[in-house]
MIDO-695837 format. One line per 2 residues: number of its first residue (from 1); their letters; for each residue x, y, z of C-alpha. Coordinates in nm, 2 decimals. Example, Ala and Ser with C-alpha at 12.3 -4.5 7.8 and 13.67 -1.06 7.14 Angstrom:
! residues 2
1> as> 1.23:-0.45:0.78  1.37:-0.11:0.71
***
This chain:
! residues 163
1> xx> 15.28:19.71:7.50  15.58:19.43:7.48
3> xx> 15.57:19.15:7.68  15.64:18.74:7.73
5> xx> 15.36:18.55:7.72  15.43:18.29:8.04
7> xx> 15.22:17.94:8.07  15.00:17.96:8.39
9> xx> 15.24:17.66:8.54  15.53:17.89:8.48
11> xx> 15.32:18.18:8.62  15.25:17.96:8.95
13> xx> 15.68:17.88:9.01  15.83:18.30:8.94
15> xx> 15.67:18.24:9.33  15.88:17.94:9.43
17> xx> 16.11:18.04:9.72  16.52:17.93:9.74
19> xx> 16.59:17.58:9.91  16.70:17.61:10.19
21> xx> 16.63:17.63:10.66  16.37:17.89:10.61
23> xx> 16.22:17.95:11.00  15.83:17.88:11.02
25> xx> 15.47:17.86:11.24  15.22:17.63:11.16
27> xx> 14.91:17.78:11.16  14.63:17.58:11.06
29> xx> 14.68:17.14:11.09  14.44:16.91:10.96
31> xx> 14.38:16.56:11.08  14.05:16.42:10.87
33> xx> 13.93:16.57:10.49  13.64:16.76:10.39
35> xx> 13.45:16.47:10.38  13.55:16.48:10.86
37> xx> 13.66:16.12:10.75  14.08:16.08:10.92
39> xx> 14.32:16.17:10.66  14.52:15.77:10.55
41> xx> 14.84:15.77:10.31  14.74:15.53:10.02
43> xx> 14.94:15.27:10.28  14.63:15.36:10.56
45> xx> 14.82:15.56:10.76  14.74:15.82:10.96
47> xx> 14.85:16.12:10.85  14.78:16.53:10.90
49> xx> 14.83:16.79:10.65  14.95:17.10:10.79
51> xx> 15.00:17.45:10.69  15.29:17.67:10.72
53> xx> 15.34:18.05:10.74  15.68:18.11:10.59
55> xx> 15.89:18.37:10.60  16.14:18.34:10.25
57> xx> 16.41:18.50:10.24  16.35:18.89:10.17
59> xx> 16.11:18.86:10.51  15.85:18.78:10.35
61> xx> 15.53:18.55:10.44  15.48:18.28:10.19
63> xx> 15.22:17.99:10.28  15.34:17.61:10.26
65> xx> 15.11:17.30:10.35  15.34:16.96:10.36
67> xx> 15.14:16.61:10.44  15.33:16.35:10.74
69> xx> 15.30:16.10:10.95  15.44:15.87:11.22
71> xx> 15.49:15.58:11.03  15.59:15.45:10.71
73> xx> 15.95:15.56:10.54  15.89:15.93:10.62
75> xx> 15.84:15.94:11.06  16.17:16.07:11.09
77> xx> 16.00:16.36:10.96  15.73:16.39:11.26
79> xx> 16.07:16.29:11.52  16.23:16.62:11.39
81> xx> 15.92:16.85:11.34  15.79:16.74:11.74
83> xx> 16.20:16.78:11.79  16.18:17.13:11.62
85> xx> 15.91:17.31:11.80  15.96:17.17:12.14
87> xx> 15.76:16.87:12.21  16.00:16.56:12.16
89> xx> 15.87:16.45:12.54  15.64:16.41:12.45
91> xx> 15.64:16.24:12.17  15.86:16.04:12.29
93> xx> 15.62:15.91:12.54  15.35:15.82:12.24
95> xx> 15.14:16.12:12.37  15.19:16.35:12.15
97> xx> 14.94:16.51:11.89  14.96:16.67:11.63
99> xx> 14.74:16.87:11.71  14.85:17.10:11.97
101> xx> 15.14:17.18:11.70  14.95:17.45:11.66
103> xx> 15.03:17.80:11.65  15.42:17.64:11.71
105> xx> 15.73:17.80:11.57  16.06:17.63:11.35
107> xx> 16.28:17.55:11.14  16.25:17.36:10.79
109> xx> 16.46:17.25:10.58  16.21:17.38:10.26
111> xx> 16.34:17.19:9.90  16.21:17.28:9.49
113> xx> 15.90:17.01:9.37  16.05:17.01:8.99
115> xx> 15.67:17.04:8.87  15.56:16.74:8.64
117> xx> 15.35:16.60:8.39  14.98:16.59:8.46
119> xx> 14.79:16.30:8.38  14.54:16.37:8.20
121> xx> 14.61:16.44:7.84  14.65:16.80:7.87
123> xx> 14.98:16.84:7.74  15.03:17.07:8.02
125> xx> 15.27:17.14:8.38  15.18:17.15:8.69
127> xx> 15.37:17.38:8.87  15.69:17.48:9.07
129> xx> 15.65:17.39:9.39  15.85:17.43:9.72
131> xx> 15.79:17.16:10.01  15.92:17.06:10.36
133> xx> 16.20:16.79:10.33  16.28:16.80:10.66
135> xx> 16.20:16.95:11.03  16.58:17.04:11.13
137> xx> 16.65:17.18:11.53  16.96:17.40:11.50
139> xx> 17.08:17.44:11.13  17.45:17.51:11.03
141> xx> 17.52:17.84:10.93  17.62:17.72:10.55
143> xx> 17.28:17.56:10.66  17.03:17.92:10.70
145> xx> 16.88:18.11:10.41  16.66:18.28:10.56
147> xx> 16.82:18.55:10.77  16.65:18.91:10.88
149> xx> 16.74:19.23:10.81  16.94:19.37:11.07
151> xx> 16.60:19.65:11.13  16.38:19.30:11.21
153> xx> 16.61:19.17:11.45  16.58:19.47:11.68
155> xx> 16.94:19.49:11.67  17.18:19.84:11.53
157> xx> 17.48:19.54:11.39  17.57:19.94:11.19
159> xx> 17.68:20.08:11.58  17.99:20.27:11.38
161> xx> 17.75:20.49:11.15  17.82:20.85:11.36
163> x> 17.46:20.95:11.31
***
């Protein structure tokens, strides 16, 4: 049997989606770690870990994790998330609760984060992975990558076929 030997990072990178704008659903929201301590970034700012189910450009379900905080240089991401999932009023009046985002859907700009060298001295690389660059409300036509096939939308776009 012929084969190409791959590293673990190369194998994991094979499952990375193309960059683009994709539909997502928030399937988990974590605001505490496994020890029940609040999640905070390196500056002590509260944050949440979101688990997203994303439909790729072949309509396959993919799982993606992203972190989000409301302050600092990533404050835009929380505001854009609230807008994308229809919770902008709560965001603007200061009552937005990230836990209430569970089950909400929207669109996200997904990018590929290139793997980096592990710091353990092994010489191995972390795998490439997808990440949420931003959440979007209404993508332009050029931004939309994941378009479901006509059969999955329930629309019959081939009206002129005689059978």
